[in-house]
N, C-alpha and C positions, 0 to 999 in steps of 0.2 A: 905618456909619462904620468905617474901618480901624483896628484896634487897634494899639497900639505893638508888640506881639509880632509881628503879621503883617507889619509894615513892616520888620522886621529883615532884614538880608542873611542868606541861607541858610548860607553857609560863609565862614569866615575861614581862609585858608591861611597858615600861618606857615613861612617858609623860601622863599628865592628862588634856590635852586640848580635843577638839572634836574628833580628830583622835585617841588619846589614849583611851578615854572612849569608843568610838565606837568599837575599836579593842578588848578591854577587854570583852565587852558585846557580840560581835559577836562570838568570840572564845569560850567563856563560853557556849553560846547557842549550839555550836557544840559538847559539852560534854568534852571540855578540862578543865584541872585544871589551873586556871589563877590567877596571882597576879598582882597588879597594884602598880607602884612606881612613886610618884610625889607629888608636893604640892597640898593641898586642900585649895585654896584661897577662902575667902568668896565672895559670889555673892550678890550684892544688890538686895533687893526685887523689883519686878516689880511695876512700877507706870503707871497709866493711862497717856497717851500723852507724856511719856518720853521713848525714844527708844534707844537701844544700838547703838552707832555710827558705829559698824561693823555689816554689814548684808551680807548674802550670797544668791545667786540665785541657789537654789537646782534644779537639773535636775530631770526628771521623774525616771531615774535609781536610783538616790540617795533617792528620796522620797520612791520608792519601797523598797529599802533596809531598810530604817528607819521604814517603815510600818511593815516589817517582824520582826523587833526587838521590835515592840510594842511602838516605840518612836513617830511616826508621830501623832497618835491619842491623845497622851498625851500633845502635844504642844498646847498652847492657840490659838484657831482658829482665834480669833479676832485680833491677832497680826501677822497674815500671810496674804500676798497678792499674788494672782496668777498673772502670766504674760501670757496674751493671744496673744499679738502681740509684735513685735520689729520694731522700725522705725530707720533705720541706714542712716546717711547722711554724705556725704563727705564734703570737703572744697571748697572754690571758686577757680577754676583753674585760672591760670594767664591770660588766654584768656578772662576771664569775663563770661564764660558760667555758667549756674546754677550748684549748687553742685550735685554730684551724689546721688542717693537715692536707698535704698533697703528695702523692707518691708517683714517681715516674720510673719507667723501666725500659731497658733496651729492646725488649721483645715488642713493645708498642711501635717501634720503628723498624721491626724486622731485622735487627742487627744484634751482634753479640755484646757490644759495649756502647754506652753513651759517650764515654770519654776515656782518656788515659792520663794518669798523673805522672808527670816527668819532671825531673830536676832541671832547673835552668842551667846549671853548670855542666851537666852531662850532655845536654843538647848542644850547648855552645862548643864543648870539646869535640864532638863528632863533626859539627859543621866546620870547625877550623881545619880538621884533618881533611875533609872533603875539598875545601877551598885550596889547601896546599897541594893536594893531589891533582887538582884541576889546572894548576899552573897559573892561577890568577895572581897578578902582581899586587902585593900588599905593601903599602907604604906605612910603616909604623911611625906615625906622626899625628899631629892635630891640625885642623884647619885654622888658618890665620886670616885669609882674605879670599874673596871670590869676586870675579868680574868677567864679563864677556871678553874674549880675546879679540884683538884687532883683525881686520881684513878677513872676516868670516872664519876665524880660527877656532870656533866653538867657544868653550868656557875655559877659564884659567882659574885653578884653585891653588893658592899659595899656602905652604905649611909653616909651622912655627920655626922649623929649622932652615927655612929659606928655599925649599924645593918648590917646583911648580909642576902641577899635573894639568893636562889638557884633555878635554873630552867633549863630545857633542852634547851629552846629556849628563846631568848630575842628579843622583838620587839621595835625598836627605833621609837617612835612617839613623840619625844621631840623637834620638831620644826626644823627650817632651820639651826640653829646653834647647832644641836644635839650633846650632849656630848657623848652619847653612840656610835654614828656613828664614832666620832673622836677616842674614846678609842678602838674601834674595828678595827681601821685602814682602814675604808672604805673611799676611796677617794671621793672628790666632785669637780665638775667643776662649777665655779660661774662666771658670767659675769654681773657686775652691769650695769643697764640702767642709762643714765643721766636723770633720771626722778624720780619724787616723786608722790605717790598716795595721793591726798588730799580728805578727806571725810567729809561730813557734811549732816545734814538733813535740808530740806527746806520746807517752806510753799509755796504752788503753787496757783496761781490765777485761774487756770482751772483744771478740773478733769483729772487724768492721764488715765482713762478708761482702766486700766490694761495693759498699754503699756509701755515697756521699751524703752527709747530713747537713741540714741548714736550719737555723732557728732565727726568726725575726723577733727580737726581744726589745724590752725597754732600754737596754744598754747597747743597742746596735744590732748588727747582722752578723751572726756567728756561723761559720762553716767549718766542718771537720771532713777532711779529704782522706781517703784510704791510702795507706803507704805500705811498703813491704814490712813484714815482721822483722824484728831484730832479735839479738840474743836475749834481750830483756822481755820479749813477748810481742804483743800486737802494737802497732804504731799508726797514728793518724797525724795529719798536718793541720794546724789551726790557722784560719784567717778570720780575724774578728774586727769588723769595721765598728770602732767605738767612737762615741763623742770625743772630740779632741781633748777636753779637760780630763775626762776619765782616763784616757790613754796616757796622757802626760803624767798623771798621778801614779799610774801603775808602773810606767817605765822608769820613773825616778826612784822607785823603792830599792832598797838593798836586795841583792839577788835572792837570798833565802826567803825574805818576806814577800818579795815579788811572786815567787813560785807559789807560796802558801795562799796568797790572796787570789791569784789567778785560778788555782785549783779549786778553791772554795766557790768562786763565781761560776766556774765551769760545771761544778756539781749541781748548782742551783739551776743554771740555764738548760742543761741537758737532761736533768732528772734521771741520771744513771743510764741513759740510752746506750752508752759504750762502757759502762762500769766506771771504776775509779780512773781518773785521768791525771797523769803525773808529768810534769815538765821534764823534758829530756834535752833541751837545747836552749841557747840564749834567746831572749825575747828581742824582737826587732820591730820598729814602727816606721811607717812611711805615710806622708800626707796624701789625702785623696782629693781628686778634682775631676771636674768634667771639662774637657777641652777639645776643640776641633778647629781646623783651618778651613775657612770657606772656599779657598782655592787649593786643590790638591796638586795642581800642576800649572806652571806658568813660566814662559820664557826660558825653557831649557832646564827647569828644576822640578822634580817630582818628589812628593812626600809619601813616605810609607811608615807604618808602625806608629810608635808613640810620637814621632814628629808630626804625624797627621791627626792623631786623635788619642784621647784618654777617656775611658769610661769607668764607672764604678765597678769594683771587682766582684760584686755580688753574684754576677752571672758567670764569672770566670772566663770571659771572652776576649780580654785584652790582646793576648798573643794570637789567638785565632783570627781576630780582625787584622792584625799585622801580617800574618801569613797569607790571609786572603788578599791583602794589598799586593803582596809580592807575586802571588799566583796570577792576579789580574794583569799586573804590569808586564810580566813575562809573556802572557798570552797575547796582549796587545802588541808589544814590540816584536815578539817572535813571529806573529802572523801578519805583520805589516806588508803592504804592497811593495814590490821591488823598487819602485821609483821613489819611495818615501824614506827620508832620513829619520833616525830615531828621535830627533828633536822636533819633528814636524808637529805643529800645534794641533792638527787634527787628531793625531795619535794621542797626544796628551789629553785632549778632550774626551776621547774614547775611554781612556783609563778613568778619568774623573767620573764619567757617567756610569761606568761599570761598578764603581764603589759607592756612589751616592746613596742608593737605596739601602744596602745592608748597613752602612755606617749610621745613617739617620735612624733606621729602625732600632739598632742596638742602643744608640744614644737615648732615644725616647723611652725605651723599655727600662733600661737600668736607672735612668734618672727618675722616671715615674715611680718605680718600685722603691727606690731609696726614700723618696719623699712620702710615699704612702705609708711605708712601715716605720718611718721616722716620726710620724705625727702622733702625739700622745693623746689627742682628744678621744674620749670614749666612743662617740659615733663612728669615727674613722677606724678605731680599733675593732669594733664589731664588723664593719664593712670588710676590712681586709681578711679577718678570720673566716667570715662567711664566704668570701670570694674563693679562698683556698678550698673550702669544703665543696663549693659548687663545681669548681674546675675538676676536683677529684672524682666527681660523679659523672663527668662528661667524657667518655672515651675518645670521641673525635677531637675535642679540643686538646686533650692530653697528647694525642698523637701529633697534632700540629705543633705543640710546644716542643716535643721531643725532636721532631724533624727540623724545626727551626734551630735548635741547639746544635744540630749536626753540621750545619754549614757555617760560613764566615762571610 
């Protein structure tokens, strides 16, 4: 006779963003019985020349994972742009010397591309379709309560509408303010940056040539990412990590004045690198923070994606880290010994160990770069510009940087 415990679903994934959808799909592909809990908000239909304001730079490792899940080929190719090179520039040092510069290219890693720029909405749309085709049960609701079920019955997750889901293991993929993480008592360390990420799409006067450009300026860290051309011409996506006060002042301006001010500041910061830049979409801002949970898994709850960590977007690795979490968790649970249940603490420790080094390394690198390039003192300004120049002259170190960016 089958016991009640053995008939439980293996995993309940809480969260229906990209990380949650990818986790549900990856775990189901490993043969686990998966349920998904979270709202199913409607996605607007795609429109030509209208792009989601939130885009991601997917690493080769993330692309490979999505390809294994059958997701990559389903994405609309005409809305994806490859990044072959990166042009990174420092600021003007107090001495008046030229800004430091570092160039990275895909050929240094022996690959065609360093990354691919993909819209958040299109990635989510394809993941939703794959989840639906996989027959994963999706409860369109929100988490209200969480507790261990009695008599070895796994975990019980109660929803706002009064439903109860049971599973052996719960995956928290419900974002930086994860309710499941909080209910499970998993601590989080959060350090807000005095900075806001401002995003917008821009018309560019010159072709981007599949190059991602980044400037470390006195007004923060500016990145321009290559996007598909539109009927208006060339297009790039801007992510500008600005000091909070400057961002607030910009975002509070009337729309016409806002565009004029931003375009003037872009002309100064980029020195015409991509020609005239014109605003083509509404400006949006989001607060930036460094956040991590010391425990990634405990007592039947596992953290992935933003529920586990946040890093500064200057390296564009946030989603790549989240997809790396999903890949590691699927590998650990899918490759477990036959006698181990999915909530075995040994398995959860394996997952935590697998993610500890890449997460710590990315946290240290992004936080260190943010503070290095955020320091206004002249000696520090000279050091960071000189550092870019030195790295640019060392092919081995450049190759290590490129290879490091390819993984998650």
